[in-house]
C-alpha distance (Angstrom), angle and dihedral (degrees) to the residues before:
residue distance angle dihedral
X1 . . .
X2 3.76 . .
X3 3.81 116.5 .
X4 3.80 125.8 -160.5
X5 3.80 119.9 -175.2
X6 3.82 117.3 -157.1
X7 3.81 128.3 -177.8
X8 3.78 137.8 -144.7
X9 3.80 106.3 -156.2
X10 3.80 96.4 -164.0
X11 3.82 93.6 60.8
X12 3.81 99.2 20.3
X13 3.79 87.5 -124.2
X14 3.80 124.4 157.2
X15 3.78 117.4 -145.8
X16 3.79 119.1 -166.2
X17 3.79 132.3 -154.1
X18 3.81 115.0 -161.1
X19 3.78 119.0 -173.8
X20 3.77 142.3 167.0
X21 3.78 109.7 -121.2
X22 3.79 97.0 -143.8
X23 3.80 101.7 43.4
X24 3.83 96.5 28.0
X25 3.79 88.3 -138.4
X26 3.79 108.7 153.0
X27 3.78 147.0 -174.5
X28 3.79 130.3 -159.5
X29 3.79 121.3 -149.4
X30 3.83 122.6 -155.4
X31 3.77 102.3 -7.3
X32 3.82 121.6 -167.7
X33 3.80 121.2 -135.5
X34 3.82 94.5 -137.7
X35 3.82 88.7 55.4
X36 3.79 95.9 51.9
X37 3.81 95.1 111.3
X38 3.81 91.0 49.0
X39 3.79 91.7 50.8
X40 3.81 94.0 43.0
X41 3.81 89.9 53.4
X42 3.79 90.5 48.2
X43 3.81 92.7 54.2
X44 3.79 90.9 48.3
X45 3.81 95.4 45.3
X46 3.80 93.5 51.4
X47 3.80 93.5 40.9
X48 3.79 92.5 -124.3
X49 3.78 127.4 172.0
X50 3.80 100.1 -138.6
X51 3.81 104.7 -150.0
X52 3.79 101.5 165.2
X53 3.80 139.9 31.0
X54 3.81 102.4 -166.3
X55 3.79 129.4 -171.0
X56 3.79 125.1 -155.2
X57 3.87 88.1 -152.2
X58 3.79 142.8 -33.5
X59 3.78 98.7 -66.7
X60 3.81 123.8 -135.4
X61 3.79 97.2 -168.4
X62 3.80 105.2 50.0
X63 3.80 140.8 17.7
X64 3.78 118.5 -114.1
X65 3.80 126.2 -121.6
X66 3.82 91.5 -148.9
X67 3.80 95.2 112.3
X68 3.77 91.9 50.1
X69 3.79 91.0 48.3
X70 3.79 89.6 51.2
X71 3.80 90.2 52.4
X72 3.80 92.1 47.3
X73 3.80 100.9 42.2
X74 3.79 109.6 10.3
X75 3.82 92.2 -110.9
X76 3.79 116.8 166.4
X77 3.81 113.4 -121.4
X78 3.82 115.8 -133.1
X79 3.82 125.4 -164.0
X80 3.80 127.5 159.5
X81 3.80 114.6 -87.2
X82 3.81 93.9 -119.5
X83 3.81 88.7 67.7
X84 3.81 88.1 69.0
X85 3.79 86.0 -147.9
X86 3.79 112.3 -175.8
X87 3.82 92.6 -164.6
X88 3.82 98.8 54.0
X89 3.79 122.1 100.2
X90 3.80 92.4 -154.4
X91 3.82 125.0 36.8
X92 3.78 96.9 -155.7
X93 3.80 121.3 -135.1
X94 3.79 131.8 -168.8
X95 3.79 109.9 -79.4
X96 3.81 96.4 20.0
X97 3.81 113.8 147.6
X98 3.79 128.4 -146.7
X99 3.80 114.8 -161.0
X100 3.79 122.8 -147.0
X101 3.79 108.1 -179.6
X102 3.81 104.9 -65.8
X103 3.81 92.4 -13.3
X104 3.80 130.5 88.6
X105 3.81 132.9 -154.2
X106 3.80 114.4 -158.8
X107 3.80 124.1 -157.5
X108 3.81 118.9 -135.1
X109 3.80 115.9 -170.6
X110 3.81 105.6 -132.7
X111 3.83 106.3 172.7
X112 3.77 125.3 179.6
X113 3.78 106.1 84.7
X114 3.80 83.4 58.7
X115 3.78 127.3 -14.0
X116 3.80 90.5 -107.6
X117 3.79 104.2 51.6
X118 3.79 116.7 140.5
X119 3.80 127.9 -168.7
X120 3.81 113.5 -155.1
X121 3.81 115.6 -143.6
X122 3.80 130.1 -160.2
X123 3.77 127.8 167.6
X124 3.80 106.5 -60.6
X125 3.80 97.7 -3.8
X126 3.80 145.9 71.7
X127 3.78 131.1 -157.3
X128 3.78 100.8 -153.2
X129 3.81 104.0 178.3
X130 3.80 108.6 -160.2
X131 3.80 96.7 -30.1
X132 3.82 97.0 85.2
X133 3.79 117.3 18.3
X134 3.79 129.3 179.1
X135 3.81 103.9 -76.6
X136 3.77 90.1 -14.6
X137 3.80 146.3 43.7
X138 3.76 140.0 -132.8
X139 3.79 121.7 -75.0
X140 3.79 118.6 -101.9
X141 3.80 105.4 -155.5
X142 3.82 103.0 100.0
X143 3.85 143.1 25.1
X144 3.82 90.8 47.6
X145 3.78 91.0 -55.3
X146 3.78 117.0 171.4
X147 3.83 126.0 -173.4
X148 3.78 94.2 -154.5
X149 3.81 90.3 53.9
X150 3.79 92.5 46.8
X151 3.79 91.6 51.1
X152 3.80 90.6 52.5
X153 3.82 92.9 44.6
X154 3.78 91.7 54.7
X155 3.78 102.0 36.2
X156 3.81 99.4 37.0
X157 3.81 99.2 36.9
X158 3.82 112.2 21.3
X159 3.80 100.8 29.2
X160 3.81 90.3 52.9
X161 3.81 90.5 66.6
X162 3.81 123.6 92.6
X163 3.79 114.5 -66.9
X164 3.81 92.1 -124.5
X165 3.80 92.7 57.6
X166 3.80 107.5 124.6
X167 3.81 116.6 -123.2
X168 3.82 117.0 -147.9
X169 3.83 109.0 -172.9
X170 3.78 130.0 -153.6
X171 3.81 92.7 -124.7
X172 3.76 141.3 11.3
X173 3.78 127.7 -172.5
X174 3.82 99.6 -177.0
X175 3.80 103.6 55.3
X176 3.81 98.6 -95.4
X177 3.80 117.8 138.0
X178 3.81 104.3 -171.8
X179 3.77 144.0 -9.8
X180 3.80 137.9 -173.7
X181 3.78 134.4 -111.4
X182 3.80 89.2 -114.4
X183 3.80 92.3 54.1
X184 3.78 93.1 49.3
X185 3.78 92.6 47.1
X186 3.80 88.9 53.8
X187 3.82 104.6 34.2
X188 3.80 111.0 21.3
X189 3.83 102.0 117.0
X190 3.81 93.3 -150.4
X191 3.79 99.2 44.4
X192 3.78 110.7 9.3
X193 3.79 129.8 110.4
X194 3.79 92.0 31.3
X195 3.80 93.3 -64.9
X196 3.82 109.1 -165.2
X197 3.79 117.6 -107.2
X198 3.83 92.6 -119.7
X199 3.83 90.9 56.6
X200 3.80 91.2 49.1
X201 3.81 92.1 49.2
X202 3.80 90.6 49.9
X203 3.80 90.7 51.7
X204 3.79 93.4 49.4
X205 3.80 94.9 44.8
X206 3.80 90.3 50.8
X207 3.80 98.7 52.3
X208 3.84 96.2 95.4
X209 3.81 94.4 -168.6
X210 3.82 126.3 178.0
X211 3.80 116.8 -113.6
X212 3.82 116.5 -90.9
X213 3.78 106.8 -89.6
X214 3.82 93.4 -122.3
X215 3.80 98.6 43.0
X216 3.83 95.5 112.9
X217 3.80 90.8 54.9
X218 3.77 101.1 30.9
X219 3.80 102.7 55.9
X220 3.82 97.2 48.4
X221 3.81 89.8 39.9
X222 3.78 92.0 53.6
X223 3.78 92.1 48.3
X224 3.81 84.0 63.0
X225 3.84 93.7 46.0
X226 3.80 89.4 -110.1
X227 3.79 94.5 -60.2
X228 3.81 116.2 128.6
């Protein structure tokens, strides 16, 4: 599986292209509406057959380009079923598989940041969205977020995978591009070194963060797959 990591500087969002080299079948994870022309050109330049436009969750900080990518390439839009999205083609469930040629992407439901977070797994790598970040994790104070759920999603699902599994996050604000499960188990200040659940919950409940600046536009926009 080929992986391409692209970045939107305004929202610190990572977008990922995954594609099978032989068939050229591809998926995009967490597209950004303002980067649609960039991503469209990328698909065309590489001669990809974009089958899926997948979301790790209903984002509160940027609007997706999934609807535009569906219009341009016929890609199927996938969002977790708990979103109750009326615009999605696929309401993703835990264990769903998305086939790209000889390659497979598996969906792992990892709620806690929101109730509809999905981590996408391929051989040797995870695309964790906002659930597990590099030396951090997603906030849990809106969109049905729940710190207890997030702790269980990370420690009981993601941290049980091989230590050398690469972690590709949905955002980074410090210049990091990827990590590993082993690194996060050892060094993540919120979850690492077998931090007890009660300590994690106390950390998350004490963050007192302002709302994302685009939340009023992003959530309703994403419920329409980024189409006005």
